[in-house]
C-alpha angles and dihedrals in degrees: 000000000000093000089060110086095199093051088052091052090047088053092057089043091054094046093046094048091047094051094041090058094040100050099062089054093052089088088064103060121180092191106023113238094003113058145339141188105307121193085167088074089091090063103075089046094050093043089047092060090044107038104015112194087019090066095044089061097037095053098062091039090051090048092049089052092051091049089050093054088046093063111299138296135277146171093297089063086071087067091038089055094049094045095049089046089062089043092061093038107047100058099064097033096046090045090054090045091054099049109301123216128132111327093232103107118214103159126059091247090055093049089050090049093052091047091052092049094051093044091053092047091048094046093049090050090050094046098053093044095044093047090048099045090046092049089056089047097242100122138357110262095238093056102049102028092050093048096048090047096055097034091054095042102046094047094044099045090053102041106028097065092047094050091044091057091056102035105031099064090052095047090046094049086053089053090234103128122112090255091062095041103046127068107250114262117235104271115259132201114284088217092054094049096044087046091052090050093046093052093044093051092046091051090048097050092041089053090056095050093045093049092057095046094046093052091047090051092237094118139013125187118245094243089058092048088054093061090052091228118176122164135156098241096034091224095135090044093052092041094053096033097054096040096096091047092052094045092051096045093046094050096044092051096046088050094046 
């Protein structure tokens, strides 16, 4: 991607557009110092379908710029960068793995496929950020992860299809989508790619369920029990308990 001048430019455009819409809403925090209502959450999804890997890099860079304008960056931004990388990466890769085609759904099955892709991308972003901020002791996992998941998903699943119907045909006609600009990768087995997506999605959703159960004290993984951890805020328990889920999801989506 970095050898293609246009995709480098689209990385900058994706980052700038994301940041430009994020920054004005920083004055309306839902969780002060952590997150806010984010209508910009549709941008990484739309740009992912248009520009592919350029959006995968543009999304975390734009989020980092937004955080910088909101009062600086800190250790938690490492997880914010990684989570937004997945948020911009998963939509176009998962869409291709699940059949591909133009991301402008017309049939019910296409709408369902798009909703699944957006939900998994939102959940992966929320899992990684929620796990990281909880591990640092900044915020309980259920609070931050659940909010990011539904904030990302609801905004993107409503706005992204509408924006894609307007923008995608024009970008495609100009031969400026990532499919036109990137050298085609060696075809890989559809079974392999769909399996990677299924495993990554299962690890992501399983991580959310596990994080909520561990925090509530309703369940504890055996690898956490073996360490005999017992803390008031359960940050170490969630950090160690969710580590396998986070690693499996991250590796699967990168390999998708």
